[in-house]
N, C-alpha and C positions, 0 to 999 in steps of 0.2 A: 151809409147804412149801419156800419159798425158803431159809429158815434150815437146814432139813434137808439140802438139796442142797449148800449152802455148806460146812457142817461135815462132811458126808460126804466132800466133796472134800478138806478138810484132813486127814481121817482117812487117806485113801489116800496122801496126800503124806508125812505125818509118822508116823502110827501104824504102818502096815504095815512100813516099813523098820526101825522100832524093835524088831521081833521079834528082830533080830540080837543084842540085848543078852543073850538066853538066859535071862532072868528068867521062870520059869514062872508066878509070880503076875501078873507084868506082862502076859504073853501071855494069861492067862485074863481079865484085865481088858479087854484089847483085844477078845477074843472077845465079851464081854458088850456092848461098845460096838457091834461089828459087827452083833450081833443086836438092836440098838436097846433094850437093857436099860440105859438111861442112868443110872438111879438106882443100880443095882447096880454098874455100871462106875465111877461117881463115888465110891462108897464104897470100892471095891477100890483105886483109885488113891490115895485118902487113906490107906488102911491101909498101902500100900507106903511112902509118905512117912513116916508115923508109926512104924510097927513096924520097918521096915528102915533107917530113917534115910538114905533115898536122896534125893540132890539131883541132878536131871537135867532139862534143858530139855524132853526128850521126855515125861517123866512129867508135868511141870507143864503142858505143852501139852495132853496128853490129858485131864488133869483139867479144864483150862479148857474144852476142847471139850465134854466131857460136861456141865459146868455150863451152857454156852450152850444145849445141846440141851434142858436142863430149864427154860430160861427165866431162869436166875439170872445175869443179865448182869453184875452187880457182882462176883460171885465169879469169873466167867469172866475179866473184865478183870484182876482181881487176880492170877490164876495165869498169864495170858498175860504180864503185866508181870514177874512173877518169872522166867518162862522167858526173857524178853528180857534180864534181868540176867546170865544165863548165856550166851546166844547173841544178842548185841545186833544182829548183822547178818543174822539169819535172816529172810528175806523173808516166809515164811508166817506167822510170829508177828506181824510188823508188819502184814501184811494183815488178820489176824484182829482185832487191836486196832482198826485203822481201820474195819473192818466194823461192830464193835459200838459204837464211840464217835464215828464220823465225823471223827476227828482222827488225824493221824499222831503217833507218839511222837517226842519230841525226843531220847530217850536214845541211839539209835544215832548221831545226828549229833554229840552231845557226846563220845561214845567215840571216834568217828573223828577229830574235831578234836584230842582229847587225844593220840592216837597221832601224828597228823601234826605237831602243834606240838612234841611231845617230840623227834621226829626232826629237825625244823628247828633246835631249840635245840641239840641235841647237835652237829649239823653246824657251825652258826655258832660255837659256843663252841670247838670243836676248831680251826677255822680261826683264831679270834682268839688262841688259845694259841700256835699255830704262828707267827703274825705277830709276836707279842710276843717269842717266843724269837729270831726272826730280827732283831727290833729291837735286842735286847740284844747279840747276837753281831755284828751288822753294824757296820762302822766307817765306811762311806761312804754307806749308804742308810738311815740311821736315820729320817730324815724320811719317806721313802716307806713304810716298814713301819709307822710309827706312824699314818700317814694311812689305812692299811688296817686296822690293829688297832682304832682307836677306833670307827668306824662299825659294824664287824662285831660287836665286843663289845657295843656299845649295842643292836644288834638282837637279839643273843642274850639280853640281859637282858629286853627287851620280850617276847620269846617265852616266857621263863621265867615272867614274871609272868602271861602269858596261860595257860600250862599250869596254874598254881596256881588261876587263876580258873575255868577249865573243869573242873579236878579237883573244885573245890567244888560245881560244878553236877552233875557225875556222882554225887558222893557225897551230894547233898542227900536228906534223908529225905522219902519220899512215902508217902501212903496212898491207898487206893481205897475209895470209898463202896460198901458192899455192899448197902445198902438205902436207899430214899429217906429223906431227913432234912431238918432245918432247920439253918441257921447262926444262932447266937445271939450277942447282943452281950456276954454274960457266960457264965461256966461254970455255968449253972443254967437249968432250964426256966422259972423265973419271969422270966427276962430276955426282952426283946423279940426275936423272930426277925427277921433281916434279909432272908435269901433262902432259897429251898428248893434243896436239892442232890439231883440225881438219882443213882441207882445207876450205878456205872461211872466216875464222875468222879474224876480224880486231883487230889489236893491236896498242897500243901507243908506240912510240919509245922514250926511255929514254936515251939511249947511244948506242954506237957501237964501235967495233974495226974492224980489217981487215976481219974477217970471221964470226963474231957474232953480233946479235942485242940484246941489253938489253931492255926488253919490259915489258909492263903491260897490262893485259887483262881487260875486262869490270868489272870483279869481284875484281880487285885490286891485283891479284896475279902477282908477278914480277919474272923475271928470264931471262935466255939467250936462244935464239934459233939460229940455223944456218942460215946464210944469204942465203944459197942456197935454203932454204925452203920458203922464203918469198920475197915479192917485195914491194917497196915503192909505195904509191898511187900517 
């Protein structure tokens, strides 16, 4: 009952305004959702993505919400996370993920820091270039301009390195477990399992082969999980 109220509220906030897109199939899918035909709505949203090659945070969000209403938490988190890649600062997407996983996504923070550090780097680097030019052209205040140039240029390099580091975090490959599974010490069911992984958990991809992902969880535990149990974000 509580789940129904929560995701019906998300529907009112996100799905109804999405009718402005003017997509007839999309609107029909929304009607199915409003009429609590979640299985049909879920299939309709997937058909829009597959057949019309449409990439939209609203469609991803709606698909995630219908999956959540069907009790498919892993698939719901997967599509919410995909919606977040398009609209990283959308509060409703973030609230939905937190509701299902009891954890806040770090993705919006990394995106915000990336934008902020890029802006700071550009500002500092611009000032350092100005002071260096003034140092070259100045005849009497070279020492003064050099003392300004060196620390500001150094700071700009620090922020540049920080941007590269944060960018690597933003672009890190993740996957979401769509059904409960085990993490194994090797890429085979004959290997000993180390821990169980619940659906909806997000993992870092370290490597992969034909049938297995080599992953790390948020606690630093590494191992192999079957590809059939997870999907890339």
